N, C-alpha and C positions, 0 to 999 in steps of 0.2 A: 681396229673396230672390234668390239665384243658383240657376239651374236647369240641368239636364243631361237630355238625352233619350238613352236607350239602346234601339235597336231590336234584337231578339234573333231570330235565325233564319238558318240556313245558306243557305236558299233566297234570302235577300236578297244575301248575299255572292256567290252563284253567278249573280246577275242574273236568276233565274227569276221573281221578283216585284219590283216597284219599291216602295220604302219611301215611300208617300204618308202614312203615319201621322205621321212626324216632321215633314213639311212642314205638315200640318194643325195639329198641336199648336203648332208654332213660331209660326204666325199668331195664336194665341189667347192665348199667354202674356203678351204685352205689356199687354193690356187688364186683366190681373189684377194688374198691378204687379210682374211677375216678369221678371227679366232672364235670357234664355237665353244661356249662354256656350259650351256644348259639345253636339255631336251625335255619337253613336258607333253603330257597328253591330258586333255580335259574333255568332259562329255558335253552334250548339248544342253547346257544349263547356263543361262545368261549371267547369273550371279557368280558362278564358278569361273566362267570365261573372263568376266571383268576382273575378278580377283587375280586370276593367272596373268592377265595382261598388265595389271598394275605392278605386280611383282617383277615382271620382265622389264617394264618400263624403268623401274628404279635401278636395275643392275646391268642392262644391256643397251648397246647403241642401236643395234638392228634386231628387230623381231620379225621372224618369218612364220606365218601361220598357213596352214593347209586345211581345207575343209570349212564347211559352214557357210558357203556362198550360194547355196542353191535357193529355190523359191519357196520352200516349205516353212512351216511355222518353227521347226526345230533347226533351221539354218540361221544361226544367230551371231556370226562373226561381225557383220556390219553393225548390228545393233549394239554389240558389246564394245566395239571400238568407239562408237559414238558416245556411249555412256561413260566409258573410261575417260574420254577427252572432254566431256561436258559439252558436246557439239550436237547439232540437230541435223538429221538426215533430210535431204531434199531430193525429189525426182529431177533428174537432168533430162530435158526434152531430147537432146541428141542421143542419149543412151536408150531412152524409151523407143524412139523411132528406129534405131538399129535393132532393138529386140523385136519389135513388131515385124520389121522387114524380114528378119531371120525366120520367124515363124511363117510368114506369108510364102516365102520361097520354098519351104518344105511342102507346101500344098496340102497340109492337114487342116484341122480346125484352128480358129483364131487363137491368139496368144491368151492363156488364162490370166486374169487380172492379178493373180497371186505373183506372177513373174515380175510385176512392176517393182518389187523390192530390189531386183537385180539391176535397176536403172537409177539407184540412189548413190549419193556421195555426201560426205560431210565437208565443211570448208577446208579442212586440212588434207583432204584426200583427192587423188585423181584416179581415173580409171586405167587399168592395165588391160590392153586389148587381149581378147580371147577368141581367135578365129576357129577354135576347135570345140567351143561349147557356148552355152547361153549366158554363162556367168562371167562378167568381167572381173578382174582382180582389182584390188585397191592398193595404191601406193599412198601411204599416209605419212606425212612428215611434219613434225613440230618440235620446237625446243631442242633441236639437235638429235632427235630420235627418229627412226624410220621404222614403219611397220609395213612389210610386204605381205599382202594377203592373197593367196592363190587357191584355186579350187582343189579338192581332194582327189578328183579323178586324175590318176597318174598321167595319162597322155596329155591332158590339158595343162597340168602343173609343169610337166617337163618343157613343153613348148613355151609356156609363158616365162619360165625361168631362163631358158637358153636365149630367147629372143628379146626379152624386155628387162627382167629384173637383174640378171647377172651382168650384162653390159653396163647398166646404170650404176650398180654397186662397185664394179671394177673402176669406174671413173671417179668414184669417191674414195677409193682406197689409198693408203699412204705409200703403196708400192711394194711393201714387203710381202713375201709369198712363203707358203710352206709346201714343199713338193715331197711326194712320197713314192716309194717303189716297194712292191710286195715280192718277196722271194718265198717260194713254196717248197717245203721239204717233206719227205716221208721216209720212214724206216728207223727213226729215233724218237724217243719221248721228249717232252717239253723240257724237263729238267736237264737232260743230257745236252740238248741243243743249246740251252742257256749256258751250260758250263763250257761248251766248246767256244761260245762267242764271248766269254768273259773278258778277254783282252780288249774287246771293242765296246763293252757295255758302259764304261765309265764316262764316255762322251755324251754330253747333253745336246750338242748340236754339231754335226749330225747325231741322231740318236737311232737306237734299234729297239723295237718292241717285239716281244715273242708271244705268240698266241696259238692255242690248240684249236684246230678245225677238224672237220670230218675227214678231210683228205690229207691230214698230216699236220705239221707244225708250220705256221706262216710267220715270216719276219716282216715287219714294216720298217723300212728305212726311211727316215724323215730328215729334211734339212730346211732350215729357215734362213732367208737372206733378203737383202734389199731388192734384189732383181732376180727374175727367174733363172737367167744363165748362171749366176752365182750359186744358187741353190742346186741347180742341175750339176754343176761342177763338184760340189760337195758329195752328191750322191755317186757321181761317177768315180770319185776317188775311194768311196767306202765299199762299193759293190765288190770289186775284185778282192778285197780283204775278207769279206764274208764268204765269197766263193772258195777261197783258198782254205778256209777253216772247215767248211762243210762238204765241199767236194760233190761226190756222187749221190748224196741224198737230196740234192736240189733237183726238182723236176719241172718247175714252171715259174713264171713271173706274172705279176699283176692279174689280169682277168683270165689268164689261161687255165683251162680245165684239164683233168686227166685225159679225157678223150681227145682234146686238141693236141696235147703232147704226144700221145701215142700215134695219132693220125699224122702229125708231122714226121715222126720217126719212120713209120711205114712208108709214107710217100717218098721220103728222101732215099730210102733203101730199095724202093721199087717192089715192096712186098704186099701180098694180099692177105686178108684176114677173114675167118668165119667163126661163128660163135654157136655154142650149144649151152642153153641155160635151163636150170630147173627152178630153184628157189627164187631167183631174181625175176622170173616171168618175162624175159625180154627186155629188161631194163638196161643191160649192157649194150644190146644192139641199138636201143633208143638213144643212149648217150653218144654212141659212135656216129649215128646218123644225124645227130644235132649239128655236126660240124659240116660246113659247106665244103663240097668236093670230096666227101667220104666215099662217093661211088667209084672213085679211082682206085681204092684199095680195099673196100669192104664188099665181100661177095655175098654175104647174107648170113642168116642165123636160124636156128631152130630152138623152139621152146618145148623141151621134152619134160613135161610136168609129171608124166607117169613113167613107171618103169617100162611099160610096153612101148612107149614112144622112144625111150632111150635105146631099146633093143632095135626098134624099127629104124633108127638112125645110125645103127652100126655098132652099138655097145654089145659085146658078147654076153649072153645071159649068164654065163658062169661067173662073170665078174660081180654081178649084182647078187647072185646066189651065195657066193663065197664071202664077200666083203660088205654087201649092202649098197644101196644107192647113195647113202651119205658116207662116203669114204674117199680116201685119197686115191685108191685104185680106180674107183668109178670116175672121179674127176679126170684122171689121166686118160682113161679109156674114152671118155666123152670128147676130150680135146683132140685125141688122135683120130677118132671116128669122123668128127665134122670137118677136120682138115682134109681127110681123104675124100669124104663124100662131096665136098664142094670144090675140090682141087685147088685149095688155098695153100699159101706158103706157111701160114700160121693158123693154128686152131686154139681157141680159148673156151674154157668151160667153167660153170659155177654150179655146185650142187650143195645143198645144206638145209637147215631147218629154220624157217622164218617164223614158226609159231602158228597157232597159239599153243600147240602141244608138242612134246618130244616125239621124235620119229626114230625108229630102230634103236631106241635106247640112247640116242644122242640128244644132248641138251639143246633147248631153244637157242639159236644164235650160233650154232656150230656150222662152219662154212668151209668148203674145200674148193680151191681154184686150180685149174689145170691149164698149162700152156704146152703146146706141141709144135715144134718146127721140124724141118727135115732131118736135123741132126741133134735135137735136143728135146727132152721132155722134163718138165718141172711141175711140181705141185706145191702150192702154199697151203699148209694144213692149218685147220680150223681154230684160229682165235675165236674166242667166245664173245660175241657181240650182244651184250645184255641190254637190249633196247626194244622198242616197239617193233612190230612186224614191218611196218613201212621203213623205219630206220635201219633195220637189219638188212633189208633188201637194198636200200640206198648205199649203205656202207659196203656191203659185199660187192656191188657193182663197181663202185669207185675203186676199192682195193684191187679188184681183178684187173682193172686197166693199169694201175700203178705197178702191179706185179708183172704184168705183160711188158711194160716198158723196161723194167729191170732185167728181165730175161733177155730181151732183145739187145740190151746194152752189154750182156754178159756179166751182170752184177749178181745174178742168182745162179 
C-alpha cells in the first residue's frame, strides 16, 4: 500500500508549532508494510485542503490526516473530505449523545452547540473513538482508498493510531514489512563514514543510509521482506559488518541518547560523576538527569556562570588570570575541582562562548570541555560551532557527553 500524510493547520505553515506528528507516523508505517511516498502540509482553507486531498486520492491508497477536527470554524477536515467525495455530512445521534455526556461529566457549562460538528459523519465514514479528547476521528473508505483522519493534539493522535488505526491497517497489509535499525557514530565526518562503508553501500536490500545529525553521523540500516523475522534476519546479518568497519566511533543505537550511553557506562563500571558548567548553563546536568536511574551515578553539578563562582567552586584564580575563563586550562581546572569538591570518580566541565558577543577575544562558538578522573585529565579544545546561542549550548552539551564516553573507554 502507498501512503500519504497530510498535516492540516495554518499554525504549522506559520512555524508556530512544529509538525512532529508526521515524523512520528512516518517511523511507524514501514512496520505495517505501508510505503510512505508523500508528506504535505496545508493551512486551514477548505479549497486548498480539498485540492490536497484530491491529489492524494489520485496517487495514494492510504491518506492519513492530522488536525482540523476541532469545533471551530477553521477546523475543516470533515467538511473538506465531504466536499472531495461529494457526500453530505449528517449528525449521528449516538456521537452527539456521547459528546454531551462528556461535557456533562466535566461539571462545567453545557456543551457549546458549535461542538455538534464533531458528531457528524458522511456515508463513507465511521467514527474512530477518542477517549482522550472531544473530537472523534474519521475512518473514510471508498473505491479502494482509505482516509484516516486524526486530531492534531499529539497525545490524542498517538492513542488513536496505536489502538485503532494501526491494527486495522495492519490487517489490510499484504504482510511485507520494512524494518530499520539506527547506528549512531561520532568522531568522523559524513564523507569519511560513507567511504568506510563503501563495500556495503551497493546493496539495495538490505540498504544503508548515511545522515549527518547534531550528535554525529547516523546510519539507517533497512531491510524489506515478506515477514518480520526475515527482515530482522537480514538486519542481524548486516549489523556486524557495519560494526567491523566502523568500530570505536559507534556510540549508540536506535533511540539511545549520549546521556544514556554515558549513564550505562558509568553504571556498569560503578563510577560517579559531577559537572561544572559555564556556557551550557546546566544543560549537561539536565541531559544526564533525563535518564531514569541517573541518581545512582550522578552526584550533582554546579553552574559557574561567573569567574567568581568558578573560583568559589575550586578553580584557582591564577588559572583564570593567566589563561582566561575560556581556555583549555580553565576547563581542565573546572573538571578537577568539581570532581574533588563532590567526591566523584569523574568530573566534567564546559566553558565557552555562546554569544551574542565574543568573550576574552574568543569567537562565538568557541568551546572547551574538560574531563578528570583519578588518573586521567583530558581536554577537548574548541571546535567553533557557528550556530545560534541555543544551538551552541545544545551541541556543546551533547559533545561533552560523547567526549566523556571516549575518555572513559580510553579512546582519548
